[in-house]
mmCIF file of the C-alpha atoms, coordinates in Angstrom:
data_MODEL
# 
_entry.id   MODEL 
# 
loop_
_atom_site.group_PDB 
_atom_site.id 
_atom_site.type_symbol 
_atom_site.label_atom_id 
_atom_site.label_alt_id 
_atom_site.label_comp_id 
_atom_site.label_asym_id 
_atom_site.label_entity_id 
_atom_site.label_seq_id 
_atom_site.pdbx_PDB_ins_code 
_atom_site.Cartn_x 
_atom_site.Cartn_y 
_atom_site.Cartn_z 
_atom_site.occupancy 
_atom_site.B_iso_or_equiv 
_atom_site.pdbx_formal_charge 
_atom_site.auth_seq_id 
_atom_site.auth_comp_id 
_atom_site.auth_asym_id 
_atom_site.auth_atom_id 
_atom_site.pdbx_PDB_model_num 
ATOM 1  C CA . MET A 1 1  ? -20.576 -19.795 17.381  1.00 0.00 ? 1  MET A CA 1 
ATOM 2  C CA . THR A 1 2  ? -22.934 -17.271 15.833  1.00 0.00 ? 2  THR A CA 1 
ATOM 3  C CA . ILE A 1 3  ? -21.765 -13.743 15.159  1.00 0.00 ? 3  ILE A CA 1 
ATOM 4  C CA . ASN A 1 4  ? -24.584 -11.339 14.448  1.00 0.00 ? 4  ASN A CA 1 
ATOM 5  C CA . ASN A 1 5  ? -23.207 -7.895  15.183  1.00 0.00 ? 5  ASN A CA 1 
ATOM 6  C CA . ARG A 1 6  ? -24.513 -4.859  13.346  1.00 0.00 ? 6  ARG A CA 1 
ATOM 7  C CA . TYR A 1 7  ? -21.430 -2.745  13.973  1.00 0.00 ? 7  TYR A CA 1 
ATOM 8  C CA . TRP A 1 8  ? -19.462 -1.169  11.154  1.00 0.00 ? 8  TRP A CA 1 
ATOM 9  C CA . ALA A 1 9  ? -16.553 -0.653  13.543  1.00 0.00 ? 9  ALA A CA 1 
ATOM 10 C CA . THR A 1 10 ? -13.123 -2.043  12.865  1.00 0.00 ? 10 THR A CA 1 
ATOM 11 C CA . GLU A 1 11 ? -13.189 -4.635  15.601  1.00 0.00 ? 11 GLU A CA 1 
ATOM 12 C CA . HIS A 1 12 ? -16.410 -6.526  14.882  1.00 0.00 ? 12 HIS A CA 1 
ATOM 13 C CA . ALA A 1 13 ? -17.434 -9.036  12.243  1.00 0.00 ? 13 ALA A CA 1 
ATOM 14 C CA . ASP A 1 14 ? -20.813 -8.680  10.572  1.00 0.00 ? 14 ASP A CA 1 
ATOM 15 C CA . MET A 1 15 ? -22.016 -12.117 9.507   1.00 0.00 ? 15 MET A CA 1 
ATOM 16 C CA . ASP A 1 16 ? -25.045 -14.374 9.783   1.00 0.00 ? 16 ASP A CA 1 
ATOM 17 C CA . TRP A 1 17 ? -24.968 -18.140 9.367   1.00 0.00 ? 17 TRP A CA 1 
ATOM 18 C CA . VAL A 1 18 ? -27.361 -19.466 6.712   1.00 0.00 ? 18 VAL A CA 1 
ATOM 19 C CA . THR A 1 19 ? -26.296 -23.082 7.190   1.00 0.00 ? 19 THR A CA 1 
ATOM 20 C CA . ASP A 1 20 ? -23.830 -24.679 9.564   1.00 0.00 ? 20 ASP A CA 1 
ATOM 21 C CA . ARG A 1 21 ? -21.132 -24.170 6.908   1.00 0.00 ? 21 ARG A CA 1 
ATOM 22 C CA . ILE A 1 22 ? -22.091 -20.962 5.046   1.00 0.00 ? 22 ILE A CA 1 
ATOM 23 C CA . ALA A 1 23 ? -22.257 -17.434 6.417   1.00 0.00 ? 23 ALA A CA 1 
ATOM 24 C CA . VAL A 1 24 ? -23.042 -14.147 4.697   1.00 0.00 ? 24 VAL A CA 1 
ATOM 25 C CA . GLY A 1 25 ? -22.275 -10.660 5.854   1.00 0.00 ? 25 GLY A CA 1 
ATOM 26 C CA . GLY A 1 26 ? -20.819 -7.240  5.368   1.00 0.00 ? 26 GLY A CA 1 
ATOM 27 C CA . GLY A 1 27 ? -17.231 -6.155  5.232   1.00 0.00 ? 27 GLY A CA 1 
ATOM 28 C CA . ILE A 1 28 ? -14.409 -7.332  7.443   1.00 0.00 ? 28 ILE A CA 1 
ATOM 29 C CA . PHE A 1 29 ? -12.932 -4.006  8.495   1.00 0.00 ? 29 PHE A CA 1 
ATOM 30 C CA . GLY A 1 30 ? -9.793  -4.678  10.500  1.00 0.00 ? 30 GLY A CA 1 
ATOM 31 C CA . ARG A 1 31 ? -7.709  -7.227  12.375  1.00 0.00 ? 31 ARG A CA 1 
ATOM 32 C CA . GLY A 1 32 ? -10.201 -7.720  15.182  1.00 0.00 ? 32 GLY A CA 1 
ATOM 33 C CA . ALA A 1 33 ? -13.022 -8.476  12.769  1.00 0.00 ? 33 ALA A CA 1 
ATOM 34 C CA . MET A 1 34 ? -10.864 -10.905 10.780  1.00 0.00 ? 34 MET A CA 1 
ATOM 35 C CA . ALA A 1 35 ? -9.846  -12.597 14.029  1.00 0.00 ? 35 ALA A CA 1 
ATOM 36 C CA . GLU A 1 36 ? -13.547 -13.046 14.899  1.00 0.00 ? 36 GLU A CA 1 
ATOM 37 C CA . VAL A 1 37 ? -14.198 -14.544 11.481  1.00 0.00 ? 37 VAL A CA 1 
ATOM 38 C CA . ALA A 1 38 ? -11.312 -17.004 11.869  1.00 0.00 ? 38 ALA A CA 1 
ATOM 39 C CA . GLU A 1 39 ? -12.307 -17.892 15.444  1.00 0.00 ? 39 GLU A CA 1 
ATOM 40 C CA . ALA A 1 40 ? -15.825 -18.682 14.172  1.00 0.00 ? 40 ALA A CA 1 
ATOM 41 C CA . GLY A 1 41 ? -14.270 -21.370 11.965  1.00 0.00 ? 41 GLY A CA 1 
ATOM 42 C CA . VAL A 1 42 ? -14.412 -19.554 8.631   1.00 0.00 ? 42 VAL A CA 1 
ATOM 43 C CA . THR A 1 43 ? -11.679 -20.808 6.301   1.00 0.00 ? 43 THR A CA 1 
ATOM 44 C CA . HIS A 1 44 ? -12.639 -19.118 2.997   1.00 0.00 ? 44 HIS A CA 1 
ATOM 45 C CA . VAL A 1 45 ? -14.105 -15.714 2.116   1.00 0.00 ? 45 VAL A CA 1 
ATOM 46 C CA . LEU A 1 46 ? -15.589 -14.612 -1.198  1.00 0.00 ? 46 LEU A CA 1 
ATOM 47 C CA . SER A 1 47 ? -15.140 -10.853 -1.104  1.00 0.00 ? 47 SER A CA 1 
ATOM 48 C CA . LEU A 1 48 ? -16.819 -8.256  -3.314  1.00 0.00 ? 48 LEU A CA 1 
ATOM 49 C CA . ALA A 1 49 ? -15.326 -5.420  -1.257  1.00 0.00 ? 49 ALA A CA 1 
ATOM 50 C CA . GLU A 1 50 ? -13.655 -2.384  -2.788  1.00 0.00 ? 50 GLU A CA 1 
ATOM 51 C CA . PHE A 1 51 ? -10.474 -3.188  -0.879  1.00 0.00 ? 51 PHE A CA 1 
ATOM 52 C CA . ASP A 1 52 ? -8.374  -6.336  -0.920  1.00 0.00 ? 52 ASP A CA 1 
ATOM 53 C CA . GLU A 1 53 ? -8.640  -8.262  2.375   1.00 0.00 ? 53 GLU A CA 1 
ATOM 54 C CA . THR A 1 54 ? -6.163  -10.948 1.270   1.00 0.00 ? 54 THR A CA 1 
ATOM 55 C CA . LYS A 1 55 ? -3.152  -9.846  3.348   1.00 0.00 ? 55 LYS A CA 1 
ATOM 56 C CA . LEU A 1 56 ? -5.292  -9.254  6.426   1.00 0.00 ? 56 LEU A CA 1 
ATOM 57 C CA . ALA A 1 57 ? -6.809  -12.734 6.072   1.00 0.00 ? 57 ALA A CA 1 
ATOM 58 C CA . GLU A 1 58 ? -3.449  -14.487 5.544   1.00 0.00 ? 58 GLU A CA 1 
ATOM 59 C CA . THR A 1 59 ? -2.349  -13.646 9.080   1.00 0.00 ? 59 THR A CA 1 
ATOM 60 C CA . HIS A 1 60 ? -5.404  -15.538 10.371  1.00 0.00 ? 60 HIS A CA 1 
ATOM 61 C CA . GLY A 1 61 ? -5.181  -18.525 8.016   1.00 0.00 ? 61 GLY A CA 1 
ATOM 62 C CA . VAL A 1 62 ? -8.249  -17.482 6.011   1.00 0.00 ? 62 VAL A CA 1 
ATOM 63 C CA . ALA A 1 63 ? -8.194  -17.737 2.198   1.00 0.00 ? 63 ALA A CA 1 
ATOM 64 C CA . VAL A 1 64 ? -9.813  -14.862 0.292   1.00 0.00 ? 64 VAL A CA 1 
ATOM 65 C CA . CYS A 1 65 ? -11.111 -14.850 -3.262  1.00 0.00 ? 65 CYS A CA 1 
ATOM 66 C CA . TRP A 1 66 ? -11.269 -11.112 -3.991  1.00 0.00 ? 66 TRP A CA 1 
ATOM 67 C CA . ASN A 1 67 ? -13.722 -10.339 -6.778  1.00 0.00 ? 67 ASN A CA 1 
ATOM 68 C CA . HIS A 1 68 ? -14.360 -6.615  -6.509  1.00 0.00 ? 68 HIS A CA 1 
ATOM 69 C CA . ALA A 1 69 ? -17.512 -5.544  -8.322  1.00 0.00 ? 69 ALA A CA 1 
ATOM 70 C CA . GLU A 1 70 ? -19.326 -2.238  -8.310  1.00 0.00 ? 70 GLU A CA 1 
ATOM 71 C CA . VAL A 1 71 ? -22.960 -2.396  -7.179  1.00 0.00 ? 71 VAL A CA 1 
ATOM 72 C CA . THR A 1 72 ? -24.046 -0.923  -10.506 1.00 0.00 ? 72 THR A CA 1 
ATOM 73 C CA . GLU A 1 73 ? -22.087 -3.635  -12.326 1.00 0.00 ? 73 GLU A CA 1 
ATOM 74 C CA . LEU A 1 74 ? -23.846 -6.327  -10.293 1.00 0.00 ? 74 LEU A CA 1 
ATOM 75 C CA . GLN A 1 75 ? -27.246 -4.776  -10.930 1.00 0.00 ? 75 GLN A CA 1 
ATOM 76 C CA . ALA A 1 76 ? -26.619 -4.613  -14.658 1.00 0.00 ? 76 ALA A CA 1 
ATOM 77 C CA . LYS A 1 77 ? -25.661 -8.297  -14.773 1.00 0.00 ? 77 LYS A CA 1 
ATOM 78 C CA . ASN A 1 78 ? -28.560 -9.595  -12.690 1.00 0.00 ? 78 ASN A CA 1 
ATOM 79 C CA . PRO A 1 79 ? -32.013 -7.965  -12.890 1.00 0.00 ? 79 PRO A CA 1 
ATOM 80 C CA . MET A 1 80 ? -33.088 -9.782  -9.689  1.00 0.00 ? 80 MET A CA 1 
ATOM 81 C CA . LEU A 1 81 ? -30.690 -7.591  -7.716  1.00 0.00 ? 81 LEU A CA 1 
ATOM 82 C CA . ARG A 1 82 ? -32.476 -4.431  -8.862  1.00 0.00 ? 82 ARG A CA 1 
ATOM 83 C CA . ARG A 1 83 ? -35.366 -5.334  -6.529  1.00 0.00 ? 83 ARG A CA 1 
ATOM 84 C CA . GLY A 1 84 ? -33.033 -5.324  -3.526  1.00 0.00 ? 84 GLY A CA 1 
ATOM 85 C CA . SER A 1 85 ? -32.256 -2.761  -0.897  1.00 0.00 ? 85 SER A CA 1 
ATOM 86 C CA . TRP A 1 86 ? -29.956 -0.768  -3.197  1.00 0.00 ? 86 TRP A CA 1 
ATOM 87 C CA . GLU A 1 87 ? -33.013 0.861   -4.728  1.00 0.00 ? 87 GLU A CA 1 
ATOM 88 C CA . GLY A 1 88 ? -34.761 1.263   -1.404  1.00 0.00 ? 88 GLY A CA 1 
ATOM 89 C CA . SER A 1 89 ? -37.445 -1.353  -2.049  1.00 0.00 ? 89 SER A CA 1 
# 
């Protein structure tokens, strides 16, 4: 199942599969989005979000490693990220 929605609404997941086992995407904003993630077979999430998704994920059997990091902190640690969309390039 491929989920490729570009909605920032609470009821949709925003993720793209890079391999058959790894997906990347935006935030998981609500129960409906987390349900979509779980239904797609996702079992673990590495989250850099500002908010903790752990409790939301628990109800769907998804484990979350919450590692909140500010964008500026990420940019400072990795010069490669400075070339990304955060600076409009």
